[in-house]
C-alpha positions as CSV (number, residue, x, y, z in Angstrom):
1,M,196.1,152.3,-59.5
2,G,193.7,150.4,-57.2
3,T,194.2,147.2,-59.1
4,Y,198.0,147.6,-58.8
5,R,197.7,148.0,-55.0
6,A,195.4,145.0,-54.6
7,H,197.8,142.8,-56.6
8,R,200.8,144.1,-54.5
9,V,199.0,143.3,-51.2
10,L,198.0,139.8,-52.5
11,G,201.5,139.2,-53.6
12,R,202.9,140.2,-50.2
13,H,200.5,137.9,-48.4
14,A,201.3,135.0,-50.7
15,A,205.0,135.5,-50.3
16,W,204.6,135.6,-46.5
17,A,202.5,132.4,-46.5
18,L,205.2,130.7,-48.6
19,V,207.9,131.7,-46.1
20,V,205.8,130.3,-43.2
21,L,205.2,127.1,-45.1
22,I,208.9,126.6,-45.8
23,W,209.7,127.3,-42.1
24,Q,207.3,124.7,-40.9
25,C,208.4,122.1,-43.3
26,R,212.2,122.5,-43.1
27,P,214.3,119.6,-41.8
28,C,215.7,120.2,-38.3
29,G,217.8,117.8,-36.3
30,F,216.4,119.2,-33.1
31,A,212.7,119.1,-33.9
32,P,211.2,116.3,-31.7
33,S,208.4,114.1,-33.1
34,V,204.9,114.7,-31.9
35,S,204.7,111.4,-30.2
36,S,207.8,112.1,-28.1
37,L,206.6,115.5,-26.8
38,K,205.1,115.7,-23.3
39,A,201.8,117.3,-22.8
40,S,203.5,120.3,-21.2
41,S,205.9,120.7,-24.1
42,L,203.2,120.9,-26.8
43,Q,203.2,124.7,-26.4
44,V,207.0,125.0,-26.7
45,V,208.4,125.8,-30.1
46,P,206.3,123.6,-32.5
47,L,203.1,125.3,-31.1
48,A,204.8,128.7,-31.3
49,V,205.6,128.2,-34.9
50,S,202.1,126.9,-35.7
51,R,200.6,130.1,-34.2
52,L,202.5,132.3,-36.6
53,R,200.3,134.5,-38.7
54,P,201.1,137.0,-41.6
55,V,203.0,139.8,-39.9
56,R,204.8,142.6,-41.6
57,L,208.4,142.9,-40.4
58,Q,209.0,146.2,-38.7
59,S,212.2,148.1,-38.0
60,W,214.6,147.1,-35.2
61,A,213.8,150.4,-33.5
62,R,210.3,149.2,-32.3
63,R,209.7,149.5,-28.6
64,A,210.8,146.3,-26.8
65,A,209.2,144.8,-23.7
66,G,210.2,146.5,-20.5
67,A,210.1,146.0,-16.7
68,G,206.6,145.9,-15.4
69,N,205.1,144.2,-18.5
70,E,203.6,140.8,-18.3
71,V,204.3,138.1,-20.8
72,E,201.9,135.1,-20.7
73,G,201.9,134.9,-16.9
74,F,205.4,136.2,-16.3
75,L,205.9,139.7,-14.8
76,L,209.2,141.2,-16.1
77,E,211.2,142.7,-13.2
78,E,214.8,143.2,-14.3
79,K,216.9,142.9,-17.4
80,L,219.7,140.4,-16.9
81,G,221.5,140.8,-20.2
82,A,221.5,140.0,-23.9
83,G,223.2,137.0,-25.5
84,S,223.8,135.9,-29.1
85,F,220.1,136.2,-29.6
86,G,217.2,137.6,-27.5
87,T,217.1,139.4,-24.2
88,T,217.0,137.6,-20.8
89,W,214.8,139.0,-18.0
90,Q,214.3,138.2,-14.4
91,A,210.6,137.4,-14.2
92,N,208.1,136.7,-11.4
93,V,205.5,133.9,-12.0
94,T,201.9,135.1,-11.7
95,D,198.6,133.2,-11.3
96,R,198.0,133.4,-15.1
97,C,201.2,131.3,-15.9
98,E,200.3,128.1,-17.7
99,V,203.8,126.5,-17.7
100,P,203.7,123.4,-15.5
101,N,205.9,122.9,-12.4
102,L,206.0,126.6,-11.6
103,S,204.3,128.3,-8.6
104,P,203.1,131.9,-8.2
105,G,205.9,134.2,-6.8
106,Q,208.7,132.0,-8.1
107,K,211.6,133.8,-9.7
108,V,212.7,132.5,-13.2
109,A,214.8,133.6,-16.1
110,L,212.8,134.4,-19.3
111,K,214.6,134.8,-22.6
112,L,212.5,136.8,-25.0
113,V,212.9,136.7,-28.8
114,R,210.8,138.8,-31.2
115,L,209.5,137.6,-34.5
116,E,210.8,140.6,-36.4
117,E,214.4,139.8,-35.3
118,G,214.4,137.3,-38.2
119,W,214.1,133.6,-38.9
120,A,217.7,132.8,-38.0
121,T,216.9,134.0,-34.5
122,L,213.8,131.9,-34.2
123,D,215.9,128.9,-35.4
124,K,218.3,129.5,-32.5
125,F,215.4,129.8,-30.2
126,E,214.0,126.4,-31.3
127,R,217.5,124.9,-31.2
128,E,218.1,126.0,-27.6
129,A,214.7,124.9,-26.4
130,S,215.2,121.4,-27.9
131,V,218.7,121.0,-26.4
132,L,217.7,122.2,-22.9
133,Q,214.9,119.6,-22.8
134,R,217.5,116.9,-23.2
135,L,220.1,118.1,-20.7
136,Q,220.2,117.2,-17.0
137,H,223.3,118.6,-15.5
138,P,223.9,120.8,-12.4
139,A,226.0,123.3,-14.4
140,V,223.2,123.8,-17.0
141,P,220.1,125.9,-16.0
142,S,217.0,123.8,-15.7
143,Y,214.4,124.2,-18.5
144,F,210.8,124.7,-17.6
145,G,209.1,125.4,-21.0
146,S,208.4,128.0,-23.7
147,V,205.6,130.6,-24.2
148,V,204.3,132.7,-27.0
149,K,202.7,136.2,-26.7
150,D,200.7,137.8,-29.5
151,R,201.2,141.5,-30.2
152,P,199.2,143.7,-32.6
153,D,202.3,144.0,-34.8
154,G,204.1,140.7,-34.1
155,Q,204.8,137.9,-31.6
156,D,207.2,137.3,-28.7
157,F,208.7,133.9,-27.9
158,G,209.9,133.2,-24.4
159,L,212.1,130.5,-23.1
160,V,211.7,129.8,-19.3
161,S,214.5,128.4,-17.1
162,N,215.7,128.6,-13.6
163,I,217.4,131.9,-12.7
164,V,221.1,132.1,-11.8
165,N,222.0,134.9,-9.4
166,G,225.3,135.8,-10.9
167,K,227.2,137.5,-13.7
168,T,229.3,136.3,-16.6
169,L,232.9,135.2,-16.2
170,E,234.0,138.2,-18.2
171,E,232.2,140.6,-15.9
172,E,233.3,139.0,-12.7
173,L,236.9,138.8,-13.8
174,R,237.0,142.5,-14.9
175,S,235.3,143.7,-11.7
176,G,237.9,141.8,-9.6
177,H,235.3,139.7,-7.7
178,W,236.4,136.5,-9.3
179,V,240.2,136.0,-9.0
180,A,242.2,133.4,-11.0
181,T,243.4,131.4,-8.0
182,V,244.5,127.9,-8.5
183,E,241.3,126.6,-6.8
184,N,239.0,128.8,-8.9
185,V,240.7,128.0,-12.2
186,K,240.7,124.3,-11.5
187,M,237.0,124.3,-10.4
188,L,236.1,126.2,-13.6
189,A,238.0,123.7,-15.8
190,D,236.5,120.7,-14.0
191,T,232.9,122.1,-14.4
192,L,233.3,122.9,-18.1
193,L,234.9,119.6,-19.0
194,D,232.3,117.8,-17.0
195,V,229.6,119.5,-19.0
196,C,231.4,118.5,-22.2
197,V,231.4,114.9,-21.1
198,H,227.6,115.2,-20.6
199,L,227.1,116.7,-24.0
200,A,229.2,113.9,-25.6
201,S,227.2,111.2,-23.9
202,F,224.2,111.7,-26.2
203,A,223.8,109.8,-29.5
204,P,224.6,111.7,-31.6
205,P,226.6,114.0,-29.3
206,I,225.7,117.6,-28.8
207,V,228.3,120.3,-29.7
208,H,227.8,123.7,-28.0
209,R,229.9,125.6,-30.6
210,D,230.0,128.9,-28.6
211,I,231.8,128.2,-25.2
212,K,233.3,131.6,-24.1
213,P,233.5,133.8,-21.0
214,Q,230.3,135.7,-22.0
215,N,228.3,132.4,-21.9
216,I,229.6,131.3,-18.5
217,L,227.7,132.5,-15.4
218,L,229.4,132.5,-12.0
219,E,227.2,132.4,-8.9
220,A,228.8,133.1,-5.4
221,T,227.3,130.4,-3.2
222,S,229.0,130.9,0.2
223,M,232.0,132.2,2.0
224,D,234.7,130.0,3.4
225,A,236.8,130.5,6.5
226,T,239.0,133.0,4.7
227,E,236.0,135.1,3.6
228,K,236.6,134.1,0.0
229,P,233.4,133.3,-2.1
230,R,232.9,129.8,-3.4
231,W,231.7,129.9,-7.0
232,R,229.3,127.8,-8.9
233,T,229.6,127.7,-12.7
234,Y,226.9,127.5,-15.3
235,L,227.2,127.1,-19.1
236,V,224.4,128.9,-20.9
237,D,223.3,130.0,-24.4
238,F,222.8,126.8,-26.4
239,G,221.3,128.6,-29.4
240,S,224.3,127.6,-31.6
241,A,224.3,124.0,-30.5
242,V,224.1,121.2,-33.1
243,L,223.5,117.4,-32.9
244,G,226.4,115.3,-34.1
245,S,229.6,116.0,-36.0
246,G,229.7,117.3,-39.5
247,T,229.7,120.3,-41.8
248,R,227.6,123.2,-40.5
249,T,227.3,126.9,-40.9
250,A,230.2,128.5,-39.2
251,E,229.2,130.0,-35.8
252,G,231.1,131.0,-32.7
253,T,233.4,133.8,-31.5
254,F,236.8,134.6,-32.9
255,G,239.6,133.5,-30.6
256,Y,237.4,130.8,-29.0
257,M,236.5,128.9,-32.2
258,A,238.6,125.9,-33.1
259,P,240.5,126.3,-36.4
260,E,238.4,123.6,-38.1
261,S,235.3,125.6,-37.3
262,F,236.3,128.1,-39.9
263,G,235.9,125.3,-42.4
264,R,232.4,124.7,-41.0
265,I,233.4,121.4,-39.4
266,F,232.3,120.8,-35.8
267,T,232.9,117.9,-33.5
268,P,233.0,117.5,-29.7
269,K,236.7,118.2,-29.9
270,S,235.8,121.7,-31.1
271,D,234.3,122.4,-27.7
272,L,237.5,121.2,-26.1
273,Y,239.4,124.0,-27.9
274,S,236.8,126.5,-26.8
275,V,237.2,125.3,-23.2
276,G,241.0,125.7,-23.5
277,A,240.7,129.3,-24.9
278,T,238.2,130.2,-22.0
279,L,240.6,128.8,-19.4
280,L,243.5,130.8,-21.0
281,Y,241.4,134.0,-20.7
282,A,240.4,133.2,-17.1
283,A,244.0,132.6,-16.0
284,T,245.6,135.6,-17.8
285,G,242.8,138.1,-18.6
286,L,244.0,138.1,-22.2
287,E,241.9,137.4,-25.3
288,P,243.3,134.3,-27.0
289,G,242.8,136.0,-30.4
290,A,245.2,138.8,-29.4
291,L,248.1,136.5,-28.5
292,P,250.7,135.6,-31.1
293,Q,250.3,132.4,-33.2
294,E,252.5,130.1,-35.1
295,R,251.0,127.6,-37.5
296,L,247.6,128.4,-35.9
297,K,249.0,127.4,-32.5
298,V,248.4,130.1,-29.8
299,K,251.8,131.0,-28.2
300,F,250.6,131.5,-24.7
301,R,253.5,130.5,-22.5
302,T,255.0,134.0,-22.4
303,A,251.9,135.2,-20.6
304,F,252.7,132.8,-17.7
305,V,256.3,133.7,-17.2
306,G,257.1,134.3,-13.5
307,T,253.6,133.2,-12.4
308,V,252.5,130.4,-10.0
309,W,251.4,128.5,-13.1
310,E,254.9,128.3,-14.4
311,R,256.7,127.7,-11.1
312,Q,254.4,125.3,-9.3
313,E,251.1,124.6,-11.1
314,G,252.4,123.4,-14.5
315,W,249.3,121.1,-14.9
316,L,247.4,124.1,-16.4
317,L,250.1,124.7,-19.1
318,E,250.0,121.0,-20.0
319,L,246.2,121.0,-20.1
320,L,246.2,124.1,-22.4
321,E,248.8,122.6,-24.7
322,R,246.6,119.6,-25.3
323,L,243.3,121.6,-25.5
324,L,244.6,124.3,-27.9
325,E,246.2,122.1,-30.5
326,P,245.2,123.3,-33.9
327,A,244.6,119.8,-35.3
328,P,241.7,118.0,-33.6
329,E,243.6,114.7,-33.7
330,D,246.4,116.2,-31.5
331,R,244.0,117.2,-28.7
332,F,242.6,115.0,-26.0
333,S,240.7,112.1,-27.6
334,S,237.6,113.1,-25.6
335,A,236.4,115.4,-22.8
336,A,236.5,112.4,-20.5
337,E,240.2,112.0,-21.1
338,A,240.8,115.7,-20.5
339,L,238.8,115.5,-17.3
340,A,240.8,112.5,-16.1
341,F,244.0,114.3,-16.7
342,L,242.8,117.3,-14.7
343,R,241.7,115.2,-11.7
344,Q,244.8,113.0,-11.5
345,P,247.7,114.2,-9.2
346,W,250.1,116.2,-11.2
347,Q,253.7,114.8,-11.1
348,P,256.1,117.0,-13.1
349,E,259.0,114.5,-12.4
350,V,257.2,111.8,-14.4
351,S,256.2,113.8,-17.4
352,I,258.3,116.7,-18.7
353,Q,257.1,118.7,-21.6
354,M,259.9,119.0,-24.1
355,G,258.7,122.5,-24.8
356,Q,260.0,123.4,-21.4
357,L,263.3,121.6,-21.7
358,P,265.5,124.6,-22.2
359,G,264.1,126.2,-19.1
360,V,264.6,123.0,-17.1
361,I,268.2,122.7,-18.3
362,A,268.8,126.3,-17.4
363,K,267.5,125.8,-13.8
364,K,269.6,122.7,-13.2
365,Q,272.7,123.2,-15.3
366,A,274.6,124.3,-12.1
367,T,274.1,120.9,-10.4
368,V,274.0,118.4,-13.3
369,E,277.3,117.3,-14.6
370,P,278.0,115.2,-17.8
371,P,278.9,111.5,-17.3
372,R,282.6,110.9,-16.9
373,G,284.3,110.3,-20.2
374,S,281.4,111.6,-22.2
375,R,282.3,113.4,-25.5
376,I,278.9,115.0,-25.9
377,S,278.8,118.8,-25.3
378,V,275.6,120.6,-24.3
379,D,275.1,124.3,-24.9
380,R,272.1,126.5,-24.1
381,Q,271.6,129.8,-26.0
382,G,268.5,131.6,-24.8
383,D,265.5,129.4,-25.4
384,Q,267.5,127.0,-27.6
385,L,269.3,123.8,-26.5
386,R,272.2,122.5,-28.6
387,V,273.6,119.0,-28.2
388,L,276.7,118.3,-30.2
389,L,277.1,114.6,-30.9
390,P,280.7,113.8,-31.9
391,P,281.5,111.3,-34.7
392,V,281.6,107.6,-33.7
393,T,285.0,106.1,-33.1
394,W,286.3,102.8,-34.5
395,E,286.7,101.4,-31.0
396,S,283.0,101.6,-30.3
397,R,282.2,99.7,-33.5
398,A,285.0,97.2,-33.4
399,S,283.1,94.2,-32.0
400,I,279.9,94.5,-34.1
401,G,282.1,95.3,-37.1
402,A,284.3,92.3,-36.7
403,F,281.3,90.0,-36.3
404,G,279.6,91.5,-39.3
405,I,282.6,91.0,-41.5
406,A,283.0,87.4,-40.3
407,W,279.3,86.7,-40.8
408,T,279.3,88.1,-44.3
409,S,282.5,86.3,-45.3
410,F,281.1,82.9,-44.1
411,T,277.8,83.6,-46.1
412,A,279.8,84.5,-49.2
413,V,282.0,81.3,-49.0
414,W,278.9,79.1,-48.4
415,T,277.0,80.7,-51.3
416,A,280.0,80.3,-53.7
417,G,280.3,76.7,-52.7
418,V,276.7,75.9,-53.4
419,I,276.8,77.6,-56.8
420,A,280.0,75.8,-57.7
421,A,278.3,72.5,-56.9
422,G,275.6,73.2,-59.4
423,A,272.9,73.8,-56.8
424,S,272.1,77.4,-57.7
425,F,268.6,77.1,-56.4
426,M,269.9,76.4,-52.9
427,A,271.8,79.7,-53.0
428,L,268.4,81.5,-52.5
429,F,268.4,80.2,-48.9
430,S,271.3,82.5,-48.2
431,L,269.4,85.7,-48.8
432,P,268.2,86.1,-45.2
433,F,271.9,85.7,-44.1
434,W,273.0,88.3,-46.6
435,T,270.3,90.7,-45.2
436,A,271.5,90.2,-41.7
437,G,275.1,90.7,-42.6
438,A,274.3,93.9,-44.6
439,G,272.4,95.3,-41.6
440,M,275.5,94.7,-39.3
441,L,277.8,96.3,-41.8
442,K,275.5,99.3,-42.1
443,D,275.4,99.7,-38.3
444,T,279.2,99.6,-38.3
445,F,280.2,101.9,-41.2
446,G,277.1,104.1,-41.3
447,P,277.8,106.1,-38.1
448,L,281.5,106.2,-39.0
449,L,280.8,107.8,-42.3
450,R,278.1,110.1,-41.0
451,G,280.4,112.2,-38.9
452,A,279.4,114.6,-36.2
453,A,275.8,115.6,-35.7
454,E,274.0,118.4,-33.8
455,L,270.6,118.2,-32.1
456,Q,268.8,121.5,-31.6
457,I,265.7,121.8,-29.4
458,R,263.7,125.0,-29.4
459,R,260.4,125.8,-27.7
460,D,258.5,125.1,-31.0
461,R,260.7,122.9,-33.2
462,W,263.5,120.3,-32.9
463,M,266.1,119.4,-35.6
464,L,268.8,116.8,-36.0
465,S,271.4,117.8,-38.6
466,R,274.9,117.2,-39.6
467,V,277.6,119.7,-38.8
468,S,277.7,120.4,-42.5
469,G,274.1,121.7,-42.3
470,K,272.2,118.8,-43.9
471,V,269.0,118.1,-41.9
472,L,268.5,114.5,-41.0
473,E,265.3,114.7,-38.9
474,E,263.0,117.4,-37.6
475,G,259.6,117.9,-35.9
476,R,257.6,119.7,-33.3
477,T,259.0,120.0,-29.8
478,A,255.5,119.6,-28.3
479,D,255.3,116.1,-29.8
480,L,258.7,115.1,-28.6
481,Q,258.8,112.4,-25.9
482,C,261.9,111.8,-23.7
483,V,262.6,108.3,-22.6
484,I,265.6,107.0,-20.6
485,A,266.4,103.4,-21.4
486,R,269.2,101.0,-20.6
487,S,271.4,99.9,-23.5
488,P,271.2,96.1,-24.1
489,N,274.8,96.2,-25.5
490,T,276.8,98.3,-23.0
491,G,274.4,98.3,-20.0
492,G,274.7,102.1,-19.9
493,L,271.8,104.6,-20.0
494,N,270.6,106.0,-23.3
495,V,268.4,109.1,-23.8
496,V,265.9,108.4,-26.5
497,L,264.0,111.4,-28.0
498,Q,261.0,110.1,-30.0
499,E,258.3,111.8,-32.1
500,G,255.9,109.2,-33.6
501,L,258.0,106.7,-35.5
502,V,261.2,108.9,-35.5
503,S,263.6,108.5,-32.7
504,V,267.0,109.9,-31.8
505,T,269.2,108.0,-29.3
506,V,271.9,109.8,-27.3
507,S,274.2,107.3,-25.7
């Protein structure tokens, strides 16, 4: 029995030593080289890992550090909250603090992580410490350093940053302190997109992967003349951040994760989706994951019916449309483009979302009249706009038809004469003329044979079909562009509806 116990103990220690060795030797995109570390950062995470010793993992019920305890020169005063990993405390710097650039009596935020919480938690700790060392942005808490505290039964790891005197966006919104005014929502969007621009400026870019209301802190800085607080925004919790685009372990929060994240693909555009979902929650108080979806696209416009965002501040709806696109290629090309869109003056007269076209027609149908002599009929049924395009008449095609027939006849006579003269090779030069003539005949007889057509535009899809029901073209309404151009033939105005390479012209 004694021999069995000895072998079991030795086996346990050998297994633990192997785990520690694997942890220290694993490849990590965030681990800085020794030569690049400053003297003050040598005790951050690499030192913390090097000080690991064989420790038996204990249950999660072990007593955690509490207010009044001191951790490597930091006196814990108040628990601020718990994020995706670790617990954050308000701490007071004492004389025994060895972290540089801190003075006794200074208030800081100390995030504590326990060894027995698992290696995945320590990986997030190392990840966040490495990212925060790189970032220099007013909306990201400043990083001071990391500490390690030995305990009889384990170790504590602490990440030190400047303290933010505020609560999360979720808490402030639910308490009613932060109100979704136009100014507050625009400032929130501006700050988050500006942080995303900063993250994308690195090579390779940094992807946060977990932007959500719980990771956004709001600090009331001052009161304006109307006794309303002015808010300062901070983005925190970089434990899930990664360097560069690619395939990673899926991390994030449902409703705020981009669809491609479920396939473990993360790019800077994934953060843009998370920003859009956060703004949607801030403006409506509704969880994005609880709203209806169609083909992975969140159908959020019903939540804004009758609000100031629908009546006057349509820029937010346009911004959300671009940020919450399921496909990354359909979103803004970068955070910088999204920020530029946000900061430019919004002019609804210049750019009209086709998804809102039925509503626009409904509001103005009492004042807009069809052109005199127009045979086109427009009918609105609920959220659907139906445009009936009558068949083309012979009179409208007479000129081009006559010219096409004359052109083709002359080409035929010339080709027949060349062949009769024995110069069959010369007949090949008539091919471009035959092509041009065929095109004119197609433009003449094609619309005449096609008959009447119907254009249907709904909030989500558009379709051009024949009256018989055969679908000619269709696509997404959100991708539909409306252009008014002058016809080179008649001089009148044509309405051109275009989606990519497909276009529909209403004369």
